[in-house]
N, C-alpha and C positions, 0 to 999 in steps of 0.2 A: 594570627593572621590579621584580625581586625584591629587589635590594639596597636599594631605597628603602622597603621595608616597615617600618612601625613594629612594635615587639614588645610583646606582651602576655604577662606571666608569670602563669600560673594553676596553682598546685599542685593536683593531682588526688588526692583522698583514696584512700589505699592500700586501705582496707577495701571500696571500691567496685570497684576495677579489678584487684585481684590474684586469681587463681584459687586454688582450694583452700578449706579451711575458713575462713570469715571471720566475724568477730564484732566487736562494739563495745559498750561500756558507758560510763556516766558515773558510776562509783562515787565519783569525787571531785567530785561535783556539777557545776555548769556552769563550764566553764573560761574564765571572764571575768576580765578585769583588775579588781582592786579599785578603788573610787573614791577620789579624794582626800578626805581627811576621813573616814577609816574610822569607822563608827558612825553615819553619816548626817548629819554636820555640814554637808556641802556638797550633800546630796541634796535632791530636790524640785524644784518649779517646773514650768512648762508650756512645752513645746517648741512654737514657732510656726513653721509652714511654709506653703507655698503650692503649689498645682497650677494650671497654666494651662488645664487642661481639667477638666470635671466627670467624676466616675466614671460608668461605664455601669451597673455592677452590683457588689454585694458578696456576691452568692450565689456560693459557691466554684466551682460547676461552670460558671458563666456568666462568670467573670472572664477577659477576654482582652485587656486593655490595661493599660498601665503604671501608670496612676493607681489602678485597682482593686487592682493588686498591691501598690503602696506602702502603701495604706490597709489592705488586707486582711491583710497580713503582721503588722500590729500587733494585729489582732483575733482572728486564727485561727492555729492551728498544726496540723501533721500529725504523723505518726510521727517524722519527722526534719525538719531545716531546714538552711539554709546558715549558715555562719559568715561574718559580714560582713567579716572580716579577709582571708580567703583563699579563700572560696567552697567550702571543704571541707564535707563533711556532718557534722553533729553531732546528738546526741540531742535530741529534743523531747518529745512526749508518750510516745514509746517511750524507756525508760531504757536499753535495750540490745537487741541483735539478734544473730542468727547465721544462717548459711546452710549448706547441704550443700556437698559438694565441688565440684559443677559450677554452683553458684549458681542452681539452679532452684527450690529450696525455701527460703523465708525465714521465720524465726520471730522475732516481735517481742514484747518484754516491756513491757507498759504500766505506767506509773507508777500507783501507788495514790494516791487522794485528789485527782486532777486534777478540778477543778470547772468546769462550764460557767458562764458569766456569769449573774448574776441577771437574770431577765427575766419578763415577764408570761406567757410561754408555759408557765411552770412553776407548779405549785400554790403559792399564797402569794407568787409572784414571786421565789422563791429558786432559785438554781442547784442542780444536782445533780451527783453524782459521775459521771465518765465511766467507761465500761467498754469492753472490746474489741468488744462488740456494736455500739457506736455507729459504730465504723469500718466494720464489716460493712454496716450500713444505709447509710452514706454511699457506700461503694464500690459497692453495688448501685445506688444512685441515679446515681452517676457512669456506670455502664454501662447506662443506660436512655435511650431516645429522648426528647428534649425539645428544643423549638425554641431554648431558651436554653443548651443544653449545648454549650459551646465547648471542653471539656476532655477528653472521651473520646478523641478522635482522637490526642491527644499524650500520653496517659497509659497507660491499660490496653489499648487496642485493639491486637490482634495480639500482645500480650505476656502478659497474665494468662490462665490457663486458665479458660475459660468466659465471658470478658468479651464476646467477639463474639456468642456464642450468647444471652447475656442481653440484649444490645442489640437483636438481631434479633427476639427474642421480644417485647420491649416495643413494637417498631414494629407488631407484629400485635395489640397490645392485651393481651398475656399478661405475667404476672410470672414471671420465672425468676431465681432467686438465682445469683450468680456462684460457680460451683463451686470455683474456685481460691482463694477467700477463705474461710477457716474460723476460727470462734471455738473455741478450745480450752477456755478458761475466761475469767473476767472480766478477767484481766490478760495473756492470751496470745492472739496472732493469728498465723495462718500464711497465706502467700501463695505460690501455685504459679505458676511461669512456664512458658510453652510451650517456651522454650529459654533458655540463658544470655543475659543482657543486661547489659553492663558498666555501663550508666548507670541501673540500676533505682532505686537509692537517690536519685539526682538527680530522677527522675520523682516519687518519693514526697514530694519537697519542693515540688512544684508546687501551685497553688491548687486544682486539682480533687481533690487528696488531703487538703485541710484537713478537719478534723472539726467537725461541728455537730450539735445535737440534733434528733431527729425531731420533738420537740414544737414547735420553731420552724418547721419545714417545714409541719407540719400546721396551725399557727395562722396563719402569714403567707402561705403559698403563693407566688404571684408577687411579693408584697411583701417576700419574704425579701431581695430586692436592696437594700432600705433598712432592714432589721431584722436585721442580722448578730448572731448569737449564737455565740460561740466559746469557746475556752479560753485565748486569747492574753493577753499582758501588759497590754493595755488593753481597756476595754469601752466601747461606744458610749453617749454621754450625750445629744448633740444632733446632728441633721442637718437642714440646710436646703439642699436640692440646689442646686448652683451658687453657693452663698454661703458656708456655713461648716459644718464638721464638727468636733465636739468629743468627745474620749475622756477618760476618767478612768482612773486606775490601777486595775488588777484586784487587790483586796486578797487574793484567794485564789490568786494565781499561784504556781506551784510553785517558781519559779526562785530560786536564791541565787548570789551570786558566790563566788569562792574564799576570801574572808575572812569568809563567813557573813552578808553583807549581803543582805537580801531584795530581789529584783527585782520590778518595775522601779524604777529610782531616781527617775524623774520622777513628778510628781503627775498629769500629763495631757499631752495633745496637742491642738493646735488647727490645723486645716487651713482655709485660706481658698482661694478660687478666683478670684483676680485673673487675668483673661485676658491682659492686656498685660504683656509682660516689662519694659518700661520702667517701668511703674507698680510692678511687683513689686520691681525693683531699688531704686526710691525708698523703698518700704516697708522694705526691708532696711537701707538706709543711714540711715533714720530710726530704726532700732532696733525696728521693729514686727514683724520676722521674724528668727528665729534662724538660718535656713539657706535658701538658694535654690540650685537647680542648673539647669544649662544657661543660658549667658549669651547675650543677643541679639547678633547680628553687629554692630549699629550701635554698641554700647558695649564690644565685646569687647576691643579694643586699649587703650582708655582704662583699663579695669580690669586687664587683664593686664600693663600697664606696671608695676604694683605687685607683680607676682608674687613676685619674689625677696624683697622686703621683707615681703610677707605671710607667706611661708613662715617667715621669722624672727620673725614676730609684731611687726614694727615699724610696722605700719599699724593702722588701726582695725578690720580684719577679717582673716580667714584665707582663703586660696585653696587648695583641694585639687584635684588633677587626676590623671587616669589614662586610658589608652586604654580606650575603651568596647567591650564585646563586643556590638556591634550594627552594623547596616548600614542605610543609607537608600537606597531604590531607587524606581524607577517601574515599576509592574507593568502587564502587558498581560492583558486577558481573552482567553485563547487560543481561547475558544469563540465569540468575536464575529467577524462578517464582516470587520471592519477588520484584525484581527490574527490570523486563523487561519492565515496563511502565515508560516512562519518567516523567509522572505526579507525581509518587511516588518520584522519584529522585529529582525533582524540589521542591516538598513539604519539603523534608528533608533539602534541601539547604536553603530555606527561613525560616526554623523553628529554626535556630541556630544564636546566637549572636557572631560573630567572634571577634568583638571589645572587648567584655567582656572576651573572652578566651585569647586574646593577652594581655590585660591590667591587668587582675587579675589572671587568671589560670597560665599563663607562665610568669607573672609579667614583661612584657616588653622585654622578651628575643627574641621576634620576632614581626612582624607587621601583622595585619589582612589581609587575602587574599580575599579582597572583589571583585577584578576585574578580576581574571582569573588565568590561569596556569603559564604563563610566568612572572617571576619577572620583575619589572620595571628596565630597563637599559637605561640610557639617550642616549647612542650611538645608541641603537636600534631605539629609537623614532626619532632621527635625520635622521636615514637612512630609515625611512618610516613605522616603526611598529606603528600601530594606537592604542596606549594604551588608549587615551582619548575616542575613539569611542566604546570601549568594555563595554558591559553591563553584569556585574557580579551579585552577590547576596548580599542582605542586609537582616537583620531581618525584616520579614513581616509576622506576625502570620496569619493575615486574608488571605493573598495570599496562605500561606502554607496549611491552612485548605481547601481552595477552590480547590487546586490541589489534595489533598487527596480525596476530594469528587468526583472530576472528575475521579479519578482512581477507584472509587467504594468502598472507605474505609472512608465514612463520620464519623467524630469523631474517626477515628482509628478502627472502628468496622470491624471485619473480617480480619484485617491485621495480618499476622502470626508473632509470636515472632521470631526475628532474632538475630544472635550473631555477635557482633563486635569483630573481631579478631585483637589483637595488639601484637607486639613483646615486650619482656622484654628487660632489659638492658638500660643503659643510665640514671639511676635515675628514678624519679617518673613522669616525664613529660607525657609520653604516657598514663599512667593510669589516671592521673589527667584530661587530655583532654577528654579521653573516658568517664569518669564519668560525666563530665559536659555536654557533648553531650547527653549522656544517659538521664540525667535529663531534658534537654531542649526538647528533642523529646517526652518525656513522658508528660511534662507540656503543650506543644504547639500542639501536634498531638495525644496524648493519645495512643502512641505505646510503646510497651515494647521491650527493647534492653538488651540482656545479653552481658557480656564482658568476653572474654577468652584470657588470656595471654599465649603466647607460646614462646619458644626460637626462635631466629631470623632465623636460618637455616630451622627450621620447618615451620616458617611463610612464608618464600620465597617459599618453596615447596608447601604449601597449596594454596597460592595465585596464583602461576603460573599454578597449576594444576586445578584451578577452584573449589577447595574445600571450599573456603571462599566466602560467598555471600556479606559480608560487612567487610572491612578491613582497617587498618591504613597503610599508606605508605608515603614515602618521595622520591622525585626525585631530584637528584643532577645533574647538567649539566655535560654532557660528554665533552662538548666544548662550548665556548662562542658564541652561536647562538640560536635564538628562536626555530629553527627546532628541537633541541635536547629535548625540552620539549613536543612539539606537536607530535613527533613520537610515543609517548605513546598511541595515539588514532588512529593510522593508521590501517585501517581494514585489510590490507595485512599482518599485524603481527599476526593476529588471525588464528590459525590452522583450517583446514577444519574439522578435527576430534575433536569433543568436549572433548574427554578424553586426547588429547595431551596437553603438556604444552604450555602456551601462554606467551613466554618471551616478555618483553617490554609492549605489550598491555594487561596488567593484568586485565583490566575491561572487556575485550572482546567486546569492543564497535565497532560497525560498522555503518557507515553512508556514503552514496554514495557522497553526496555533500562535506563533509569534505575530503574524499579521493581524490576527483577530484581537489580541491583547493590545497591540500597538495602535490599531485603528480605534479601539474602544477608548483609548486615552485622549483621542482628539475631541471627543464629545463629553468627556467627564469634567464637569465644572468644579467639583470639589478637589482641591490640590492634593490632599492626603490620599484620596482614592486614586487620583490620576497617577501619582508617583508609585503607588502600590502596583498598579497595572503595568507601569513601565519596568519596575524591578522584576516582576514576574516574567515579562517578555525577555528581559536580559537573561534570566536563568534558562529559558527555553533556548536562546541563542547559544549559551555556554554549553548546554547539553549536546548541541549539534556541532559546535566547534568550527565555524567557518573561518576563524582567525586564530592566530597564536598571539595573545597579548604578551608584550615583552616588558615594557616599562612605562611609567608615567614620568613625564619630563619635569625639569625645573627650569625656570626662566632666570638667566643671568645676563645682565647688561652692564657694559662698561660705558661710562660717560666722562667726558672731560669735565674739569672742575667748574668751568664757566657755563655749563648747561643748566637751565632752570625750567621748572614747571613741566617736567617730563617723567611722571611716575610710572612705575612698572605695574602691570596687572596680569591676571591669570590667563588672559587671551592674547597678550602681547599686542593689544590694540593701541594704535598710535594716532593721536589727534595733534598734528604739528601746528595747528593754527594758534595754539596757546603756549607753545614752547618758545623760549628765547635764550639768547646767548649774552653773557656779560662780557664786554670788551676786556681783554687781558689787563689793560692799564687801569681798569676800574675794579679789578678783583680785590677783595679784602686782603690785607696783609696778614701773612701767617705769624 
């Protein structure tokens, strides 16, 4: 089991994870590679991409799916952001920062002259300069009750001083500023934590911590979801939901590369929303898209047959690949009558053959998730995460039948017919996996499963609202740390009211032992001990089986030969401010 694990190499930034006085600054401007054609000769152009699902929202606190993150990352920035080369933390709107010795008090120094995008929410339609107070306003909003707030639970909750109290007050209709976030002056902001947290800078790179102007919130209200106003390298020009979204270069962006060239290099971005992967691939091969990611199973081997040539740029396109820091799984609503017994959930887990799904159903596009929720990362293991000690699930029909018998459903008798809800889009992979699981559960447990395919936005709504008892889901890391995967099972993320939306903990799983171990990791400063606590918590979760891990994904991206400075990474994080296109007539001759 363990020896077959693929390896992900993710350097973790030292300024985040080492104790003592920590600081960072970007006195040497942005540490980007200079573009070919220094001076702008090869710069410009419009990068054309496609998403197979429409975005749900571009309101930072409402972003909870990958399409919104991909698009929003180009429009917004926070105090810090990820480096798309190695996922380390780098300065963004904050030019530098430092912390006290135990990393509970953080001071951020804001760049002067950072401008919000021009927009009708401002007098005369012009943008204005950002100040530290804009972050204060956004963080107060992040810590307020809102049906669309999907970010509080995974950012400031239980971490920032006063965050929980502010959130609770807002539920009662009161306004209470977050006491742990203080404006020192226009360019200085401090944030106080309840206890040291090694991943705090990673949290600040998440969508909920992006900055936007109060003027936009006041003017657009709920329509902020399609009227994003940020400080990012690109600004919105046109949006037709489900059809096209166009951005143009932000002329006031603060960034420069190491050679003094102003960022972004590109003139603009164009996103289309072609739902079928086959059609998307055809558009790419016709030259109408500059990049596509995630290849459909049905054409995977035809394209990957050219992998070695593509890496050498001997074909008409480039192929980049890396292990993905994500997992695809089927989730149980643990509060539903069908799945409130762990014996049923364990039976389902032992009744399926993950290796067969990985090898034949998705044809090697990922690896079987035999051992848990957290994908294997060598750096995590070196720092104390006990992957070898985890006991996951393998196909064991006898054990599966025994668990169903213990649950009172011997040979499947009396077990209600349930529906597996999956989302459409992205080719046939979701339905192929669902159909194989459906067949295995019938053959091995004699239970009947229906399959219902719905649009992604509806799927998210149904799952978070508890309307789906059995559902397909994928979790992509918010930042490179095991904690970002295990927070999915934290009981405090489950609302007290059963009818309220449960963001993050979609399975509505509650376990006191898991919560105790997970919470203990928040205050453990020693990384080895912290990772030991997290791996123990994962084993508790596996023993209770709120999900069926299916496979760990692989990232595959196709790029046209003239795309530059666009590396693949385990989180599929995209910083298009540093990407550029070489004009076809300037391409090197073969």
